[in-house]
C-alpha positions, 0 to 999 in steps of 0.5 A: 964613854961612847963607843965602849961595849960594856955588858948590857945585861939588864937586872930585873926590878921589883916595884911595890906599889903603895896605898893611895892616902885617904885624901886622894881622889879616884875613879877607878873600881877598886877606889884606888889610883889607877897606875900605868905602864905607857906605851913605849915602855918595856918592863922586866921584873916584878910589880905588886900593886894594891891599886889598879894598873893599865898596861899599854906598854910591854911587862916581862915578869909577874904582876901581883894586883889587888885590883883590876889589870887592863891590858890595852889594845897594843899592850903585851904581857909574857909572865904571870898575872894574879888579880881581882878582875882583868880586861884583855884587849891585847896580848897575853902569854902565861899564867893569869889568875883572877878571882872575880871577872876576866873580860877578853875582848875581841882584839885580845890574844892569850895563850897560856893558862887561864884560872878565873871565877867568871869568864867573858870571851868576845867573838873575834878574840883568840883564846888558846889556853887551858882554862878553869873557871868558877870558885876553884881555889888556887894551887889545887890539882887539875880535875876533869872539870878543867876545860880546854878551849881554843877559840880563833879567828877564821 
């Protein structure tokens, strides 16, 4: 019970977030409820969501979202994200794929690989990635049109 030394290995979790019912209301961009991973919360595993999601805690793993992903100013993601649009205000490390818009604010720190339809990087953001923009189908091999960008505060 108390004081026993057991193996503290955690098993990764996969979470499927269902669609909202037709009777609920929402103000989110995709018409679905907004899910949230709150500050002080750490999750390891895979999240599949039809709704928008905001991350103010820590996610280690994979996020598949059919809506918008927001990484708040104190949020941290280490892994892979696939979504329609994303707003990054916090830290991201890994592979980020958006089909529409990726908006990176001045407080953001991004390291890894980015594929997006449209890109907006605010002055002051740290954006150290291999980046591919435009309507590039995912899974294709890298071409000469790929760009390597590095923006950092000085």
